[in-house]
mmCIF file of the N, C-alpha and C atoms, coordinates in Angstrom:
data_MODEL
# 
_entry.id   MODEL 
# 
loop_
_atom_site.group_PDB 
_atom_site.id 
_atom_site.type_symbol 
_atom_site.label_atom_id 
_atom_site.label_alt_id 
_atom_site.label_comp_id 
_atom_site.label_asym_id 
_atom_site.label_entity_id 
_atom_site.label_seq_id 
_atom_site.pdbx_PDB_ins_code 
_atom_site.Cartn_x 
_atom_site.Cartn_y 
_atom_site.Cartn_z 
_atom_site.occupancy 
_atom_site.B_iso_or_equiv 
_atom_site.pdbx_formal_charge 
_atom_site.auth_seq_id 
_atom_site.auth_comp_id 
_atom_site.auth_asym_id 
_atom_site.auth_atom_id 
_atom_site.pdbx_PDB_model_num 
ATOM 1   N N  . UNK A 1 1  ? 33.937 -33.663 27.032 1.00 0.00 ? 1  UNK A N  1 
ATOM 2   C CA . UNK A 1 1  ? 32.779 -32.950 27.532 1.00 0.00 ? 1  UNK A CA 1 
ATOM 3   C C  . UNK A 1 1  ? 31.760 -33.989 27.997 1.00 0.00 ? 1  UNK A C  1 
ATOM 4   N N  . UNK A 1 2  ? 31.058 -33.659 29.025 1.00 0.00 ? 2  UNK A N  1 
ATOM 5   C CA . UNK A 1 2  ? 30.077 -34.598 29.551 1.00 0.00 ? 2  UNK A CA 1 
ATOM 6   C C  . UNK A 1 2  ? 28.833 -34.632 28.673 1.00 0.00 ? 2  UNK A C  1 
ATOM 7   N N  . UNK A 1 3  ? 28.088 -35.695 28.815 1.00 0.00 ? 3  UNK A N  1 
ATOM 8   C CA . UNK A 1 3  ? 26.847 -35.840 28.057 1.00 0.00 ? 3  UNK A CA 1 
ATOM 9   C C  . UNK A 1 3  ? 25.761 -35.021 28.744 1.00 0.00 ? 3  UNK A C  1 
ATOM 10  N N  . UNK A 1 4  ? 25.251 -34.013 28.059 1.00 0.00 ? 4  UNK A N  1 
ATOM 11  C CA . UNK A 1 4  ? 24.271 -33.103 28.659 1.00 0.00 ? 4  UNK A CA 1 
ATOM 12  C C  . UNK A 1 4  ? 22.870 -33.315 28.113 1.00 0.00 ? 4  UNK A C  1 
ATOM 13  N N  . UNK A 1 5  ? 22.607 -34.482 27.508 1.00 0.00 ? 5  UNK A N  1 
ATOM 14  C CA . UNK A 1 5  ? 21.297 -34.726 26.910 1.00 0.00 ? 5  UNK A CA 1 
ATOM 15  C C  . UNK A 1 5  ? 20.168 -34.691 27.928 1.00 0.00 ? 5  UNK A C  1 
ATOM 16  N N  . UNK A 1 6  ? 20.437 -35.133 29.147 1.00 0.00 ? 6  UNK A N  1 
ATOM 17  C CA . UNK A 1 6  ? 19.380 -35.237 30.146 1.00 0.00 ? 6  UNK A CA 1 
ATOM 18  C C  . UNK A 1 6  ? 19.073 -33.902 30.820 1.00 0.00 ? 6  UNK A C  1 
ATOM 19  N N  . UNK A 1 7  ? 19.910 -32.905 30.610 1.00 0.00 ? 7  UNK A N  1 
ATOM 20  C CA . UNK A 1 7  ? 19.656 -31.601 31.223 1.00 0.00 ? 7  UNK A CA 1 
ATOM 21  C C  . UNK A 1 7  ? 18.521 -30.891 30.517 1.00 0.00 ? 7  UNK A C  1 
ATOM 22  N N  . UNK A 1 8  ? 17.781 -30.130 31.282 1.00 0.00 ? 8  UNK A N  1 
ATOM 23  C CA . UNK A 1 8  ? 16.691 -29.339 30.718 1.00 0.00 ? 8  UNK A CA 1 
ATOM 24  C C  . UNK A 1 8  ? 17.281 -28.195 29.901 1.00 0.00 ? 8  UNK A C  1 
ATOM 25  N N  . UNK A 1 9  ? 16.568 -27.730 28.876 1.00 0.00 ? 9  UNK A N  1 
ATOM 26  C CA . UNK A 1 9  ? 17.050 -26.573 28.120 1.00 0.00 ? 9  UNK A CA 1 
ATOM 27  C C  . UNK A 1 9  ? 17.136 -25.334 29.002 1.00 0.00 ? 9  UNK A C  1 
ATOM 28  N N  . UNK A 1 10 ? 18.032 -24.474 28.685 1.00 0.00 ? 10 UNK A N  1 
ATOM 29  C CA . UNK A 1 10 ? 18.191 -23.245 29.437 1.00 0.00 ? 10 UNK A CA 1 
ATOM 30  C C  . UNK A 1 10 ? 17.144 -22.271 28.921 1.00 0.00 ? 10 UNK A C  1 
ATOM 31  N N  . UNK A 1 11 ? 16.131 -22.011 29.715 1.00 0.00 ? 11 UNK A N  1 
ATOM 32  C CA . UNK A 1 11 ? 14.976 -21.256 29.241 1.00 0.00 ? 11 UNK A CA 1 
ATOM 33  C C  . UNK A 1 11 ? 15.193 -19.749 29.256 1.00 0.00 ? 11 UNK A C  1 
ATOM 34  N N  . UNK A 1 12 ? 15.941 -19.237 30.231 1.00 0.00 ? 12 UNK A N  1 
ATOM 35  C CA . UNK A 1 12 ? 16.065 -17.788 30.350 1.00 0.00 ? 12 UNK A CA 1 
ATOM 36  C C  . UNK A 1 12 ? 16.998 -17.178 29.316 1.00 0.00 ? 12 UNK A C  1 
ATOM 37  N N  . UNK A 1 13 ? 17.789 -17.977 28.602 1.00 0.00 ? 13 UNK A N  1 
ATOM 38  C CA . UNK A 1 13 ? 18.685 -17.392 27.608 1.00 0.00 ? 13 UNK A CA 1 
ATOM 39  C C  . UNK A 1 13 ? 17.932 -16.868 26.400 1.00 0.00 ? 13 UNK A C  1 
ATOM 40  N N  . UNK A 1 14 ? 16.699 -17.305 26.216 1.00 0.00 ? 14 UNK A N  1 
ATOM 41  C CA . UNK A 1 14 ? 15.922 -16.867 25.071 1.00 0.00 ? 14 UNK A CA 1 
ATOM 42  C C  . UNK A 1 14 ? 15.151 -15.578 25.344 1.00 0.00 ? 14 UNK A C  1 
ATOM 43  N N  . UNK A 1 15 ? 15.206 -15.090 26.584 1.00 0.00 ? 15 UNK A N  1 
ATOM 44  C CA . UNK A 1 15 ? 14.517 -13.851 26.908 1.00 0.00 ? 15 UNK A CA 1 
ATOM 45  C C  . UNK A 1 15 ? 15.262 -12.638 26.349 1.00 0.00 ? 15 UNK A C  1 
ATOM 46  N N  . UNK A 1 16 ? 16.580 -12.660 26.428 1.00 0.00 ? 16 UNK A N  1 
ATOM 47  C CA . UNK A 1 16 ? 17.388 -11.571 25.886 1.00 0.00 ? 16 UNK A CA 1 
ATOM 48  C C  . UNK A 1 16 ? 18.352 -12.180 24.872 1.00 0.00 ? 16 UNK A C  1 
ATOM 49  N N  . UNK A 1 17 ? 17.877 -12.373 23.666 1.00 0.00 ? 17 UNK A N  1 
ATOM 50  C CA . UNK A 1 17 ? 18.629 -13.097 22.653 1.00 0.00 ? 17 UNK A CA 1 
ATOM 51  C C  . UNK A 1 17 ? 19.893 -12.353 22.246 1.00 0.00 ? 17 UNK A C  1 
ATOM 52  N N  . UNK A 1 18 ? 19.865 -11.023 22.281 1.00 0.00 ? 18 UNK A N  1 
ATOM 53  C CA . UNK A 1 18 ? 21.053 -10.243 21.940 1.00 0.00 ? 18 UNK A CA 1 
ATOM 54  C C  . UNK A 1 18 ? 22.189 -10.489 22.909 1.00 0.00 ? 18 UNK A C  1 
ATOM 55  N N  . UNK A 1 19 ? 21.888 -10.473 24.207 1.00 0.00 ? 19 UNK A N  1 
ATOM 56  C CA . UNK A 1 19 ? 22.903 -10.731 25.226 1.00 0.00 ? 19 UNK A CA 1 
ATOM 57  C C  . UNK A 1 19 ? 23.401 -12.173 25.140 1.00 0.00 ? 19 UNK A C  1 
ATOM 58  N N  . UNK A 1 20 ? 22.514 -13.088 24.799 1.00 0.00 ? 20 UNK A N  1 
ATOM 59  C CA . UNK A 1 20 ? 22.901 -14.491 24.656 1.00 0.00 ? 20 UNK A CA 1 
ATOM 60  C C  . UNK A 1 20 ? 23.904 -14.657 23.526 1.00 0.00 ? 20 UNK A C  1 
ATOM 61  N N  . UNK A 1 21 ? 23.626 -14.067 22.379 1.00 0.00 ? 21 UNK A N  1 
ATOM 62  C CA . UNK A 1 21 ? 24.556 -14.177 21.259 1.00 0.00 ? 21 UNK A CA 1 
ATOM 63  C C  . UNK A 1 21 ? 25.856 -13.428 21.533 1.00 0.00 ? 21 UNK A C  1 
ATOM 64  N N  . UNK A 1 22 ? 25.811 -12.334 22.283 1.00 0.00 ? 22 UNK A N  1 
ATOM 65  C CA . UNK A 1 22 ? 27.042 -11.639 22.661 1.00 0.00 ? 22 UNK A CA 1 
ATOM 66  C C  . UNK A 1 22 ? 27.913 -12.548 23.522 1.00 0.00 ? 22 UNK A C  1 
ATOM 67  N N  . UNK A 1 23 ? 27.286 -13.254 24.482 1.00 0.00 ? 23 UNK A N  1 
ATOM 68  C CA . UNK A 1 23 ? 28.019 -14.196 25.331 1.00 0.00 ? 23 UNK A CA 1 
ATOM 69  C C  . UNK A 1 23 ? 28.616 -15.321 24.480 1.00 0.00 ? 23 UNK A C  1 
ATOM 70  N N  . UNK A 1 24 ? 27.823 -15.836 23.539 1.00 0.00 ? 24 UNK A N  1 
ATOM 71  C CA . UNK A 1 24 ? 28.299 -16.906 22.664 1.00 0.00 ? 24 UNK A CA 1 
ATOM 72  C C  . UNK A 1 24 ? 29.489 -16.414 21.841 1.00 0.00 ? 24 UNK A C  1 
ATOM 73  N N  . UNK A 1 25 ? 29.394 -15.218 21.259 1.00 0.00 ? 25 UNK A N  1 
ATOM 74  C CA . UNK A 1 25 ? 30.481 -14.676 20.442 1.00 0.00 ? 25 UNK A CA 1 
ATOM 75  C C  . UNK A 1 25 ? 31.764 -14.485 21.244 1.00 0.00 ? 25 UNK A C  1 
ATOM 76  N N  . UNK A 1 26 ? 31.641 -14.067 22.482 1.00 0.00 ? 26 UNK A N  1 
ATOM 77  C CA . UNK A 1 26 ? 32.808 -13.811 23.328 1.00 0.00 ? 26 UNK A CA 1 
ATOM 78  C C  . UNK A 1 26 ? 33.479 -15.090 23.808 1.00 0.00 ? 26 UNK A C  1 
ATOM 79  N N  . UNK A 1 27 ? 32.717 -16.151 24.027 1.00 0.00 ? 27 UNK A N  1 
ATOM 80  C CA . UNK A 1 27 ? 33.257 -17.316 24.713 1.00 0.00 ? 27 UNK A CA 1 
ATOM 81  C C  . UNK A 1 27 ? 33.329 -18.595 23.895 1.00 0.00 ? 27 UNK A C  1 
ATOM 82  N N  . UNK A 1 28 ? 32.823 -18.577 22.696 1.00 0.00 ? 28 UNK A N  1 
ATOM 83  C CA . UNK A 1 28 ? 32.834 -19.791 21.882 1.00 0.00 ? 28 UNK A CA 1 
ATOM 84  C C  . UNK A 1 28 ? 34.244 -20.045 21.359 1.00 0.00 ? 28 UNK A C  1 
ATOM 85  N N  . UNK A 1 29 ? 34.728 -21.289 21.434 1.00 0.00 ? 29 UNK A N  1 
ATOM 86  C CA . UNK A 1 29 ? 36.060 -21.575 20.900 1.00 0.00 ? 29 UNK A CA 1 
ATOM 87  C C  . UNK A 1 29 ? 36.077 -21.463 19.377 1.00 0.00 ? 29 UNK A C  1 
ATOM 88  N N  . UNK A 1 30 ? 37.273 -21.438 18.815 1.00 0.00 ? 30 UNK A N  1 
ATOM 89  C CA . UNK A 1 30 ? 37.411 -21.287 17.366 1.00 0.00 ? 30 UNK A CA 1 
ATOM 90  C C  . UNK A 1 30 ? 36.777 -22.458 16.615 1.00 0.00 ? 30 UNK A C  1 
ATOM 91  N N  . UNK A 1 31 ? 36.977 -23.664 17.093 1.00 0.00 ? 31 UNK A N  1 
ATOM 92  C CA . UNK A 1 31 ? 36.387 -24.863 16.486 1.00 0.00 ? 31 UNK A CA 1 
ATOM 93  C C  . UNK A 1 31 ? 35.295 -25.366 17.431 1.00 0.00 ? 31 UNK A C  1 
ATOM 94  N N  . UNK A 1 32 ? 34.049 -25.212 17.036 1.00 0.00 ? 32 UNK A N  1 
ATOM 95  C CA . UNK A 1 32 ? 32.950 -25.512 17.957 1.00 0.00 ? 32 UNK A CA 1 
ATOM 96  C C  . UNK A 1 32 ? 31.862 -26.403 17.363 1.00 0.00 ? 32 UNK A C  1 
ATOM 97  N N  . UNK A 1 33 ? 31.819 -26.584 16.067 1.00 0.00 ? 33 UNK A N  1 
ATOM 98  C CA . UNK A 1 33 ? 30.671 -27.268 15.462 1.00 0.00 ? 33 UNK A CA 1 
ATOM 99  C C  . UNK A 1 33 ? 30.563 -28.732 15.901 1.00 0.00 ? 33 UNK A C  1 
ATOM 100 N N  . UNK A 1 34 ? 31.677 -29.433 16.089 1.00 0.00 ? 34 UNK A N  1 
ATOM 101 C CA . UNK A 1 34 ? 31.629 -30.838 16.532 1.00 0.00 ? 34 UNK A CA 1 
ATOM 102 C C  . UNK A 1 34 ? 31.026 -30.936 17.928 1.00 0.00 ? 34 UNK A C  1 
ATOM 103 N N  . UNK A 1 35 ? 31.422 -30.036 18.810 1.00 0.00 ? 35 UNK A N  1 
ATOM 104 C CA . UNK A 1 35 ? 30.891 -30.060 20.174 1.00 0.00 ? 35 UNK A CA 1 
ATOM 105 C C  . UNK A 1 35 ? 29.396 -29.745 20.184 1.00 0.00 ? 35 UNK A C  1 
ATOM 106 N N  . UNK A 1 36 ? 28.975 -28.808 19.353 1.00 0.00 ? 36 UNK A N  1 
ATOM 107 C CA . UNK A 1 36 ? 27.555 -28.463 19.267 1.00 0.00 ? 36 UNK A CA 1 
ATOM 108 C C  . UNK A 1 36 ? 26.769 -29.660 18.738 1.00 0.00 ? 36 UNK A C  1 
ATOM 109 N N  . UNK A 1 37 ? 27.282 -30.326 17.720 1.00 0.00 ? 37 UNK A N  1 
ATOM 110 C CA . UNK A 1 37 ? 26.603 -31.510 17.174 1.00 0.00 ? 37 UNK A CA 1 
ATOM 111 C C  . UNK A 1 37 ? 26.477 -32.605 18.222 1.00 0.00 ? 37 UNK A C  1 
ATOM 112 N N  . UNK A 1 38 ? 27.507 -32.755 19.071 1.00 0.00 ? 38 UNK A N  1 
ATOM 113 C CA . UNK A 1 38 ? 27.449 -33.767 20.131 1.00 0.00 ? 38 UNK A CA 1 
ATOM 114 C C  . UNK A 1 38 ? 26.357 -33.470 21.143 1.00 0.00 ? 38 UNK A C  1 
ATOM 115 N N  . UNK A 1 39 ? 26.056 -32.189 21.352 1.00 0.00 ? 39 UNK A N  1 
ATOM 116 C CA . UNK A 1 39 ? 25.032 -31.806 22.333 1.00 0.00 ? 39 UNK A CA 1 
ATOM 117 C C  . UNK A 1 39 ? 23.614 -31.833 21.771 1.00 0.00 ? 39 UNK A C  1 
ATOM 118 N N  . UNK A 1 40 ? 23.480 -31.758 20.458 1.00 0.00 ? 40 UNK A N  1 
ATOM 119 C CA . UNK A 1 40 ? 22.139 -31.752 19.862 1.00 0.00 ? 40 UNK A CA 1 
ATOM 120 C C  . UNK A 1 40 ? 21.496 -33.124 19.958 1.00 0.00 ? 40 UNK A C  1 
ATOM 121 N N  . UNK A 1 41 ? 20.194 -33.175 20.229 1.00 0.00 ? 41 UNK A N  1 
ATOM 122 C CA . UNK A 1 41 ? 19.488 -34.463 20.236 1.00 0.00 ? 41 UNK A CA 1 
ATOM 123 C C  . UNK A 1 41 ? 19.540 -35.102 18.847 1.00 0.00 ? 41 UNK A C  1 
ATOM 124 N N  . UNK A 1 42 ? 19.374 -36.394 18.807 1.00 0.00 ? 42 UNK A N  1 
ATOM 125 C CA . UNK A 1 42 ? 19.467 -37.133 17.535 1.00 0.00 ? 42 UNK A CA 1 
ATOM 126 C C  . UNK A 1 42 ? 18.475 -36.622 16.492 1.00 0.00 ? 42 UNK A C  1 
ATOM 127 N N  . UNK A 1 43 ? 17.291 -36.231 16.911 1.00 0.00 ? 43 UNK A N  1 
ATOM 128 C CA . UNK A 1 43 ? 16.284 -35.777 15.953 1.00 0.00 ? 43 UNK A CA 1 
ATOM 129 C C  . UNK A 1 43 ? 16.515 -34.343 15.468 1.00 0.00 ? 43 UNK A C  1 
ATOM 130 N N  . UNK A 1 44 ? 17.491 -33.640 16.057 1.00 0.00 ? 44 UNK A N  1 
ATOM 131 C CA . UNK A 1 44 ? 17.759 -32.252 15.672 1.00 0.00 ? 44 UNK A CA 1 
ATOM 132 C C  . UNK A 1 44 ? 19.140 -32.085 15.046 1.00 0.00 ? 44 UNK A C  1 
ATOM 133 N N  . UNK A 1 45 ? 19.761 -33.181 14.620 1.00 0.00 ? 45 UNK A N  1 
ATOM 134 C CA . UNK A 1 45 ? 21.075 -33.110 13.999 1.00 0.00 ? 45 UNK A CA 1 
ATOM 135 C C  . UNK A 1 45 ? 20.998 -32.335 12.683 1.00 0.00 ? 45 UNK A C  1 
ATOM 136 N N  . UNK A 1 46 ? 21.962 -31.460 12.452 1.00 0.00 ? 46 UNK A N  1 
ATOM 137 C CA . UNK A 1 46 ? 22.002 -30.634 11.245 1.00 0.00 ? 46 UNK A CA 1 
ATOM 138 C C  . UNK A 1 46 ? 23.424 -30.619 10.702 1.00 0.00 ? 46 UNK A C  1 
ATOM 139 N N  . UNK A 1 47 ? 23.580 -30.014 9.549  1.00 0.00 ? 47 UNK A N  1 
ATOM 140 C CA . UNK A 1 47 ? 24.880 -29.843 8.929  1.00 0.00 ? 47 UNK A CA 1 
ATOM 141 C C  . UNK A 1 47 ? 25.688 -28.808 9.725  1.00 0.00 ? 47 UNK A C  1 
ATOM 142 N N  . UNK A 1 48 ? 26.993 -29.025 9.912  1.00 0.00 ? 48 UNK A N  1 
ATOM 143 C CA . UNK A 1 48 ? 27.801 -28.030 10.640 1.00 0.00 ? 48 UNK A CA 1 
ATOM 144 C C  . UNK A 1 48 ? 27.752 -26.636 10.022 1.00 0.00 ? 48 UNK A C  1 
ATOM 145 N N  . UNK A 1 49 ? 27.565 -26.549 8.723  1.00 0.00 ? 49 UNK A N  1 
ATOM 146 C CA . UNK A 1 49 ? 27.472 -25.234 8.085  1.00 0.00 ? 49 UNK A CA 1 
ATOM 147 C C  . UNK A 1 49 ? 26.249 -24.468 8.593  1.00 0.00 ? 49 UNK A C  1 
ATOM 148 N N  . UNK A 1 50 ? 25.158 -25.175 8.850  1.00 0.00 ? 50 UNK A N  1 
ATOM 149 C CA . UNK A 1 50 ? 23.954 -24.510 9.361  1.00 0.00 ? 50 UNK A CA 1 
ATOM 150 C C  . UNK A 1 50 ? 24.187 -23.966 10.774 1.00 0.00 ? 50 UNK A C  1 
ATOM 151 N N  . UNK A 1 51 ? 24.960 -24.672 11.564 1.00 0.00 ? 51 UNK A N  1 
ATOM 152 C CA . UNK A 1 51 ? 25.284 -24.192 12.915 1.00 0.00 ? 51 UNK A CA 1 
ATOM 153 C C  . UNK A 1 51 ? 26.038 -22.868 12.816 1.00 0.00 ? 51 UNK A C  1 
ATOM 154 N N  . UNK A 1 52 ? 26.994 -22.784 11.906 1.00 0.00 ? 52 UNK A N  1 
ATOM 155 C CA . UNK A 1 52 ? 27.739 -21.536 11.720 1.00 0.00 ? 52 UNK A CA 1 
ATOM 156 C C  . UNK A 1 52 ? 26.828 -20.415 11.210 1.00 0.00 ? 52 UNK A C  1 
ATOM 157 N N  . UNK A 1 53 ? 25.857 -20.749 10.370 1.00 0.00 ? 53 UNK A N  1 
ATOM 158 C CA . UNK A 1 53 ? 24.910 -19.748 9.860  1.00 0.00 ? 53 UNK A CA 1 
ATOM 159 C C  . UNK A 1 53 ? 24.035 -19.217 10.994 1.00 0.00 ? 53 UNK A C  1 
ATOM 160 N N  . UNK A 1 54 ? 23.562 -20.119 11.875 1.00 0.00 ? 54 UNK A N  1 
ATOM 161 C CA . UNK A 1 54 ? 22.745 -19.692 13.024 1.00 0.00 ? 54 UNK A CA 1 
ATOM 162 C C  . UNK A 1 54 ? 23.540 -18.727 13.895 1.00 0.00 ? 54 UNK A C  1 
ATOM 163 N N  . UNK A 1 55 ? 24.803 -19.040 14.124 1.00 0.00 ? 55 UNK A N  1 
ATOM 164 C CA . UNK A 1 55 ? 25.633 -18.158 14.948 1.00 0.00 ? 55 UNK A CA 1 
ATOM 165 C C  . UNK A 1 55 ? 25.904 -16.828 14.254 1.00 0.00 ? 55 UNK A C  1 
ATOM 166 N N  . UNK A 1 56 ? 26.261 -16.861 12.985 1.00 0.00 ? 56 UNK A N  1 
ATOM 167 C CA . UNK A 1 56 ? 26.643 -15.640 12.268 1.00 0.00 ? 56 UNK A CA 1 
ATOM 168 C C  . UNK A 1 56 ? 25.474 -14.682 12.071 1.00 0.00 ? 56 UNK A C  1 
ATOM 169 N N  . UNK A 1 57 ? 24.323 -15.221 11.675 1.00 0.00 ? 57 UNK A N  1 
ATOM 170 C CA . UNK A 1 57 ? 23.171 -14.374 11.371 1.00 0.00 ? 57 UNK A CA 1 
ATOM 171 C C  . UNK A 1 57 ? 22.147 -14.310 12.499 1.00 0.00 ? 57 UNK A C  1 
ATOM 172 N N  . UNK A 1 58 ? 22.473 -14.950 13.623 1.00 0.00 ? 58 UNK A N  1 
ATOM 173 C CA . UNK A 1 58 ? 21.622 -14.931 14.823 1.00 0.00 ? 58 UNK A CA 1 
ATOM 174 C C  . UNK A 1 58 ? 20.199 -15.408 14.526 1.00 0.00 ? 58 UNK A C  1 
ATOM 175 N N  . UNK A 1 59 ? 20.128 -16.515 13.829 1.00 0.00 ? 59 UNK A N  1 
ATOM 176 C CA . UNK A 1 59 ? 18.845 -17.136 13.504 1.00 0.00 ? 59 UNK A CA 1 
ATOM 177 C C  . UNK A 1 59 ? 18.291 -17.795 14.763 1.00 0.00 ? 59 UNK A C  1 
ATOM 178 N N  . UNK A 1 60 ? 17.000 -17.673 14.971 1.00 0.00 ? 60 UNK A N  1 
ATOM 179 C CA . UNK A 1 60 ? 16.386 -18.250 16.166 1.00 0.00 ? 60 UNK A CA 1 
ATOM 180 C C  . UNK A 1 60 ? 16.088 -19.725 15.935 1.00 0.00 ? 60 UNK A C  1 
ATOM 181 N N  . UNK A 1 61 ? 16.963 -20.563 16.459 1.00 0.00 ? 61 UNK A N  1 
ATOM 182 C CA . UNK A 1 61 ? 16.806 -22.008 16.457 1.00 0.00 ? 61 UNK A CA 1 
ATOM 183 C C  . UNK A 1 61 ? 17.152 -22.458 17.869 1.00 0.00 ? 61 UNK A C  1 
ATOM 184 N N  . UNK A 1 62 ? 16.137 -22.737 18.658 1.00 0.00 ? 62 UNK A N  1 
ATOM 185 C CA . UNK A 1 62 ? 16.302 -22.954 20.094 1.00 0.00 ? 62 UNK A CA 1 
ATOM 186 C C  . UNK A 1 62 ? 17.299 -24.059 20.429 1.00 0.00 ? 62 UNK A C  1 
ATOM 187 N N  . UNK A 1 63 ? 17.230 -25.176 19.744 1.00 0.00 ? 63 UNK A N  1 
ATOM 188 C CA . UNK A 1 63 ? 18.118 -26.301 20.051 1.00 0.00 ? 63 UNK A CA 1 
ATOM 189 C C  . UNK A 1 63 ? 19.581 -25.935 19.796 1.00 0.00 ? 63 UNK A C  1 
ATOM 190 N N  . UNK A 1 64 ? 19.834 -25.283 18.679 1.00 0.00 ? 64 UNK A N  1 
ATOM 191 C CA . UNK A 1 64 ? 21.214 -24.927 18.345 1.00 0.00 ? 64 UNK A CA 1 
ATOM 192 C C  . UNK A 1 64 ? 21.723 -23.819 19.263 1.00 0.00 ? 64 UNK A C  1 
ATOM 193 N N  . UNK A 1 65 ? 20.878 -22.855 19.591 1.00 0.00 ? 65 UNK A N  1 
ATOM 194 C CA . UNK A 1 65 ? 21.297 -21.780 20.499 1.00 0.00 ? 65 UNK A CA 1 
ATOM 195 C C  . UNK A 1 65 ? 21.627 -22.359 21.873 1.00 0.00 ? 65 UNK A C  1 
ATOM 196 N N  . UNK A 1 66 ? 20.818 -23.299 22.362 1.00 0.00 ? 66 UNK A N  1 
ATOM 197 C CA . UNK A 1 66 ? 21.121 -23.938 23.645 1.00 0.00 ? 66 UNK A CA 1 
ATOM 198 C C  . UNK A 1 66 ? 22.464 -24.651 23.601 1.00 0.00 ? 66 UNK A C  1 
ATOM 199 N N  . UNK A 1 67 ? 22.728 -25.376 22.528 1.00 0.00 ? 67 UNK A N  1 
ATOM 200 C CA . UNK A 1 67 ? 23.991 -26.099 22.406 1.00 0.00 ? 67 UNK A CA 1 
ATOM 201 C C  . UNK A 1 67 ? 25.166 -25.122 22.287 1.00 0.00 ? 67 UNK A C  1 
ATOM 202 N N  . UNK A 1 68 ? 25.020 -24.069 21.492 1.00 0.00 ? 68 UNK A N  1 
ATOM 203 C CA . UNK A 1 68 ? 26.074 -23.057 21.381 1.00 0.00 ? 68 UNK A CA 1 
ATOM 204 C C  . UNK A 1 68 ? 26.361 -22.423 22.743 1.00 0.00 ? 68 UNK A C  1 
ATOM 205 N N  . UNK A 1 69 ? 25.307 -22.132 23.491 1.00 0.00 ? 69 UNK A N  1 
ATOM 206 C CA . UNK A 1 69 ? 25.448 -21.508 24.805 1.00 0.00 ? 69 UNK A CA 1 
ATOM 207 C C  . UNK A 1 69 ? 26.188 -22.437 25.766 1.00 0.00 ? 69 UNK A C  1 
ATOM 208 N N  . UNK A 1 70 ? 25.851 -23.711 25.734 1.00 0.00 ? 70 UNK A N  1 
ATOM 209 C CA . UNK A 1 70 ? 26.525 -24.673 26.621 1.00 0.00 ? 70 UNK A CA 1 
ATOM 210 C C  . UNK A 1 70 ? 28.006 -24.819 26.271 1.00 0.00 ? 70 UNK A C  1 
ATOM 211 N N  . UNK A 1 71 ? 28.322 -24.845 24.986 1.00 0.00 ? 71 UNK A N  1 
ATOM 212 C CA . UNK A 1 71 ? 29.725 -24.939 24.576 1.00 0.00 ? 71 UNK A CA 1 
ATOM 213 C C  . UNK A 1 71 ? 30.473 -23.669 24.999 1.00 0.00 ? 71 UNK A C  1 
ATOM 214 N N  . UNK A 1 72 ? 29.836 -22.509 24.861 1.00 0.00 ? 72 UNK A N  1 
ATOM 215 C CA . UNK A 1 72 ? 30.460 -21.252 25.284 1.00 0.00 ? 72 UNK A CA 1 
ATOM 216 C C  . UNK A 1 72 ? 30.679 -21.235 26.801 1.00 0.00 ? 72 UNK A C  1 
ATOM 217 N N  . UNK A 1 73 ? 29.692 -21.727 27.566 1.00 0.00 ? 73 UNK A N  1 
ATOM 218 C CA . UNK A 1 73 ? 29.851 -21.806 29.021 1.00 0.00 ? 73 UNK A CA 1 
ATOM 219 C C  . UNK A 1 73 ? 31.020 -22.711 29.389 1.00 0.00 ? 73 UNK A C  1 
ATOM 220 N N  . UNK A 1 74 ? 31.092 -23.866 28.740 1.00 0.00 ? 74 UNK A N  1 
ATOM 221 C CA . UNK A 1 74 ? 32.158 -24.829 29.013 1.00 0.00 ? 74 UNK A CA 1 
ATOM 222 C C  . UNK A 1 74 ? 33.517 -24.211 28.707 1.00 0.00 ? 74 UNK A C  1 
ATOM 223 N N  . UNK A 1 75 ? 33.623 -23.515 27.578 1.00 0.00 ? 75 UNK A N  1 
ATOM 224 C CA . UNK A 1 75 ? 34.884 -22.896 27.192 1.00 0.00 ? 75 UNK A CA 1 
ATOM 225 C C  . UNK A 1 75 ? 35.269 -21.782 28.171 1.00 0.00 ? 75 UNK A C  1 
ATOM 226 N N  . UNK A 1 76 ? 34.288 -21.019 28.631 1.00 0.00 ? 76 UNK A N  1 
ATOM 227 C CA . UNK A 1 76 ? 34.567 -19.951 29.592 1.00 0.00 ? 76 UNK A CA 1 
ATOM 228 C C  . UNK A 1 76 ? 35.092 -20.534 30.904 1.00 0.00 ? 76 UNK A C  1 
ATOM 229 N N  . UNK A 1 77 ? 34.484 -21.619 31.365 1.00 0.00 ? 77 UNK A N  1 
ATOM 230 C CA . UNK A 1 77 ? 34.951 -22.270 32.593 1.00 0.00 ? 77 UNK A CA 1 
ATOM 231 C C  . UNK A 1 77 ? 36.381 -22.788 32.439 1.00 0.00 ? 77 UNK A C  1 
ATOM 232 N N  . UNK A 1 78 ? 36.685 -23.354 31.285 1.00 0.00 ? 78 UNK A N  1 
ATOM 233 C CA . UNK A 1 78 ? 38.042 -23.859 31.051 1.00 0.00 ? 78 UNK A CA 1 
ATOM 234 C C  . UNK A 1 78 ? 39.052 -22.715 31.047 1.00 0.00 ? 78 UNK A C  1 
ATOM 235 N N  . UNK A 1 79 ? 38.693 -21.574 30.465 1.00 0.00 ? 79 UNK A N  1 
ATOM 236 C CA . UNK A 1 79 ? 39.598 -20.419 30.454 1.00 0.00 ? 79 UNK A CA 1 
ATOM 237 C C  . UNK A 1 79 ? 39.838 -19.901 31.855 1.00 0.00 ? 79 UNK A C  1 
ATOM 238 N N  . UNK A 1 80 ? 38.792 -19.906 32.688 1.00 0.00 ? 80 UNK A N  1 
ATOM 239 C CA . UNK A 1 80 ? 38.917 -19.395 34.063 1.00 0.00 ? 80 UNK A CA 1 
ATOM 240 C C  . UNK A 1 80 ? 39.791 -20.294 34.910 1.00 0.00 ? 80 UNK A C  1 
ATOM 241 N N  . UNK A 1 81 ? 39.804 -21.592 34.634 1.00 0.00 ? 81 UNK A N  1 
ATOM 242 C CA . UNK A 1 81 ? 40.584 -22.527 35.432 1.00 0.00 ? 81 UNK A CA 1 
ATOM 243 C C  . UNK A 1 81 ? 42.060 -22.521 35.065 1.00 0.00 ? 81 UNK A C  1 
ATOM 244 N N  . UNK A 1 82 ? 42.403 -21.949 33.936 1.00 0.00 ? 82 UNK A N  1 
ATOM 245 C CA . UNK A 1 82 ? 43.814 -21.918 33.526 1.00 0.00 ? 82 UNK A CA 1 
ATOM 246 C C  . UNK A 1 82 ? 44.573 -20.807 34.189 1.00 0.00 ? 82 UNK A C  1 
# 
């Protein structure tokens, strides 16, 4: 996966958080925590268990939601190319 640190956060995904989490649930690969950790900035690194908690309980954590969304987008693109 490419390094996406320099990209701006996706701002419009936080407007409809329900639809965002639905997209994440549909497109996130089975093993995703390592990829999410790679996308998080150094100052926002967390335990992989917390990433799973944010996804499961839909906790509002902007940095983790952005990373989850990017991993889901990447996985969706890979599925479409196959």
